[in-house]
C-alpha positions as CSV (number, residue, x, y, z in Angstrom):
1,M,1.0,-2.6,-7.5
2,K,-0.9,-2.0,-10.5
3,C,0.9,-2.9,-13.9
4,Y,0.7,-2.0,-17.4
5,I,2.4,-4.1,-20.3
6,L,3.8,-2.4,-23.7
7,D,4.8,-5.5,-25.6
8,D,4.1,-7.9,-28.6
9,E,1.5,-10.3,-28.0
10,T,3.7,-13.2,-27.4
11,S,5.5,-11.3,-24.6
12,I,2.2,-10.1,-23.2
13,K,1.1,-13.4,-22.3
14,I,4.6,-14.7,-20.6
15,I,4.8,-11.5,-18.8
16,S,1.1,-11.7,-17.7
17,K,1.7,-15.2,-16.7
18,Y,4.6,-14.2,-14.4
19,I,2.8,-11.2,-12.9
20,S,-0.1,-13.8,-11.6
21,A,2.7,-15.5,-9.6
22,H,3.2,-12.4,-7.6
23,K,0.2,-11.4,-5.5
24,Q,1.1,-8.0,-4.7
25,L,0.7,-7.5,-8.6
26,K,-2.1,-6.7,-10.6
27,I,-2.4,-6.2,-14.5
28,V,-4.7,-3.1,-15.3
29,G,-3.9,-3.1,-19.1
30,S,-1.7,-4.3,-22.1
31,S,-1.3,-3.2,-25.5
32,S,1.0,-3.6,-28.7
33,S,0.5,-0.1,-29.6
34,T,2.2,2.7,-28.1
35,L,-0.5,5.1,-28.7
36,V,-3.0,3.0,-27.2
37,A,-0.9,2.3,-24.4
38,Y,0.0,6.0,-23.6
39,N,-3.7,6.7,-23.5
40,E,-4.4,3.9,-21.4
41,I,-1.7,4.4,-19.0
42,M,-2.8,8.1,-18.5
43,T,-6.3,7.0,-17.5
44,L,-5.3,3.8,-15.6
45,M,-2.2,5.2,-13.7
46,P,-0.3,2.2,-13.0
47,D,2.4,1.8,-10.5
48,I,4.7,-0.2,-12.7
49,V,4.9,0.0,-16.8
50,I,6.7,-2.9,-18.6
51,I,7.9,-1.6,-22.1
52,S,9.5,-3.3,-25.1
53,S,12.4,-1.5,-26.2
54,S,11.7,-2.7,-29.7
55,L,8.4,-0.9,-30.0
56,P,7.9,3.0,-30.9
57,K,9.1,5.1,-28.1
58,L,6.8,5.7,-25.4
59,N,6.2,9.5,-24.4
60,L,7.6,9.6,-20.6
61,E,7.0,13.2,-20.1
62,N,3.6,13.1,-18.3
63,L,4.0,9.8,-16.8
64,D,6.0,11.0,-13.8
65,F,3.0,9.3,-11.5
66,V,4.8,6.1,-12.8
67,T,6.8,4.6,-9.9
68,S,8.9,2.0,-12.0
69,F,9.6,1.5,-15.7
70,I,10.9,-2.1,-16.5
71,Y,12.3,-2.5,-20.2
72,T,12.5,-5.3,-22.2
73,A,14.4,-6.1,-25.4
74,D,15.7,-8.9,-27.9
75,A,19.1,-7.2,-28.2
76,P,21.7,-6.0,-25.5
77,H,22.4,-2.5,-27.1
78,F,18.9,-1.4,-26.0
79,A,20.1,-1.4,-22.5
80,A,21.7,2.1,-22.3
81,E,18.6,3.8,-23.6
82,A,16.6,1.9,-21.0
83,F,18.9,3.3,-18.0
84,E,18.8,6.7,-19.5
85,N,15.1,6.6,-19.3
86,N,15.5,5.7,-15.4
87,A,14.5,2.0,-15.9
88,V,14.3,0.2,-12.9
89,D,15.6,-2.8,-14.6
90,Y,16.1,-4.2,-17.9
91,L,15.2,-7.5,-19.1
92,M,16.8,-9.4,-22.2
93,K,14.6,-11.9,-23.8
94,P,14.1,-14.6,-23.1
95,F,14.1,-14.2,-19.3
96,S,12.9,-16.6,-16.7
97,L,10.4,-16.3,-13.5
98,D,13.1,-15.9,-11.3
99,R,14.8,-13.0,-12.9
100,F,11.5,-11.2,-13.5
101,S,10.9,-11.6,-9.6
102,K,14.3,-10.1,-9.1
103,C,13.3,-7.3,-11.3
104,I,9.8,-6.9,-9.3
105,E,11.7,-6.7,-6.1
106,K,13.6,-3.7,-7.1
107,A,10.1,-2.2,-8.2
108,T,8.7,-2.9,-5.0
109,Q,11.5,-1.5,-3.2
110,K,11.3,1.9,-5.1
111,Q,7.4,1.8,-4.5
112,L,8.1,1.7,-0.6
113,E,11.0,4.4,-0.7
114,A,8.3,6.5,-2.7
115,N,5.6,5.9,-0.3
116,A,7.8,6.6,2.5
117,E,8.9,10.0,1.3
118,I,4.8,10.8,1.1
119,V,4.0,9.6,4.5
120,K,5.7,12.6,6.2
121,D,4.4,15.2,8.5
122,K,5.2,14.3,12.3
123,S,5.7,17.9,13.3
124,P,4.5,19.0,16.6
125,G,0.7,19.8,16.8
126,S,0.4,17.8,13.4
127,D,-3.2,16.0,13.2
128,Y,-3.0,14.8,9.7
129,F,-0.6,12.9,7.3
130,F,-0.7,12.1,3.5
131,V,-0.7,9.0,1.6
132,K,-1.4,7.7,-1.8
133,N,-4.4,5.8,-2.6
134,E,-3.5,2.6,-4.3
135,S,-6.9,2.4,-5.9
136,R,-6.8,6.0,-7.4
137,G,-3.3,5.7,-9.1
138,N,-0.7,8.1,-7.5
139,K,-3.3,10.6,-6.0
140,V,-2.0,12.2,-3.0
141,I,-4.6,12.3,-0.1
142,R,-4.6,13.6,3.4
143,I,-5.9,11.9,6.2
144,K,-6.9,13.1,9.7
145,Y,-6.1,11.2,12.7
146,D,-9.5,11.9,13.9
147,D,-11.2,10.4,10.8
148,I,-9.6,7.2,11.3
149,I,-11.6,4.5,12.8
150,Y,-9.4,1.4,12.3
151,I,-6.7,0.1,9.9
152,E,-6.7,-3.4,8.3
153,A,-3.6,-5.2,7.1
154,S,-3.3,-7.5,4.2
155,Q,0.1,-8.6,3.2
156,N,1.7,-5.5,1.8
157,Y,-1.4,-3.5,2.0
158,V,-3.3,-1.7,4.5
159,T,-6.8,-0.2,4.3
160,I,-7.4,2.8,6.4
161,H,-11.2,2.7,7.6
162,L,-12.5,6.3,8.0
163,T,-15.9,7.4,9.2
164,N,-17.6,7.3,5.8
165,K,-14.7,5.7,3.4
166,S,-11.8,3.5,3.2
167,H,-8.2,3.9,1.4
168,L,-6.3,1.0,0.1
169,I,-2.7,2.0,0.6
170,Y,0.7,0.3,-0.3
171,L,2.1,0.2,3.0
172,T,2.8,-2.4,5.7
173,M,1.3,-2.3,9.1
174,K,4.6,-2.0,10.7
175,E,5.5,0.8,8.6
176,L,2.1,2.8,9.4
177,E,2.3,1.8,13.0
178,D,5.6,3.3,13.5
179,F,4.5,6.7,12.0
180,L,1.4,7.1,13.8
181,P,1.1,8.5,17.3
182,S,1.1,5.7,20.1
183,D,-0.6,7.6,22.3
184,R,-3.8,7.6,19.9
185,F,-3.6,4.4,18.0
186,I,-3.3,0.7,19.6
187,R,-2.3,-2.5,17.6
188,V,-4.8,-5.2,18.9
189,H,-4.3,-7.8,16.6
190,K,-1.6,-8.5,13.8
191,S,-4.3,-7.5,11.2
192,Y,-5.7,-4.5,13.2
193,L,-4.6,-1.2,14.5
194,I,-7.5,1.1,16.1
195,N,-7.9,4.6,17.0
196,E,-8.4,4.6,20.9
197,Q,-10.8,7.5,20.6
198,K,-13.4,5.3,18.7
199,I,-13.8,2.7,21.2
200,T,-17.4,2.5,22.6
201,S,-17.2,-0.7,24.4
202,I,-15.0,-3.7,25.1
203,D,-16.8,-7.0,25.8
204,G,-14.3,-10.0,26.5
205,N,-12.0,-10.1,23.4
206,K,-14.5,-8.1,21.3
207,I,-13.9,-4.1,20.9
208,C,-16.6,-2.4,19.4
209,L,-15.8,1.0,17.5
210,E,-18.2,3.7,17.1
211,D,-21.0,1.4,17.7
212,M,-20.7,0.2,14.3
213,Y,-17.4,-2.2,13.9
214,T,-16.4,-5.1,15.8
215,I,-12.8,-6.0,16.0
216,L,-11.2,-9.1,18.0
217,Y,-7.9,-8.5,19.9
218,S,-5.5,-11.3,20.1
219,G,-3.9,-12.4,23.4
220,S,-0.7,-11.4,22.3
221,Y,-1.8,-7.8,22.3
222,K,-4.1,-7.9,25.3
223,K,-1.5,-6.2,27.5
224,D,-0.8,-3.3,25.5
225,L,-4.5,-2.7,25.3
226,L,-5.2,-2.9,28.9
227,N,-2.3,-0.5,29.5
228,K,-4.4,2.0,27.6
229,V,-7.6,1.4,28.9
230,H,-6.9,0.6,32.7
231,P,-5.2,4.0,33.6
232,K,-8.6,5.8,32.2
233,L,-11.0,3.0,33.7
234,I,-13.2,4.4,36.9
235,T,-14.0,1.8,39.2
236,S,-15.1,1.6,42.9
237,K,-12.7,0.8,45.6
238,R,-15.6,-0.3,47.6
239,R,-16.3,-4.0,48.3
240,F,-19.9,-4.7,46.9
241,D,-21.0,-6.8,49.7
242,K,-20.4,-3.7,52.2
243,L,-22.6,-1.7,50.0
244,E,-25.9,-0.5,51.7
């Protein structure tokens, strides 16, 4: 998830250090100026914005693409104002890495819930779904099943590889696998989910997709793969030694 920090210089350094301890987080910008921060947030479109309650108020009216706002302050009387602005959490300075991590857990859960609301359109006959592209802020994009070649997992993210582009999505492989139609997509490895219609050949444990990509399937998923392929495999019932 992309993070932006609006706070004093000392706090920015501390928060940046805490963020670096979380692999799923990435700092895309920071500032001690509310005006500068607003313009950068509109451009960078982060998922999480960490705001100091001590600085001039940030105009939140056009920042609905931000999933989580986290407020920091030196005094407890700012807490009520923070939660009035739908803050996911409120951090009293000084705060520890452990306290910050608990705050990030809340933000992560909120992000997953937001993604779950978007990845919905499993009505009969539907041949597409919607997701948010992580590399493009909160931009919602439509993906057709037929365009997917394979899906690659990386911790809390997946990369959906299409015919001519890829999309980085903040979802787990399990969440996406549960959503996609099982008659079209096969899990062949803990890190790979493939479109059955894109298989061009299988050689040993190597699966060739679209004559371009090679995916290795793992033994634990071999049975699932064979169950998909064998019913469509045409073989001769004659013995080769009897052929003329």
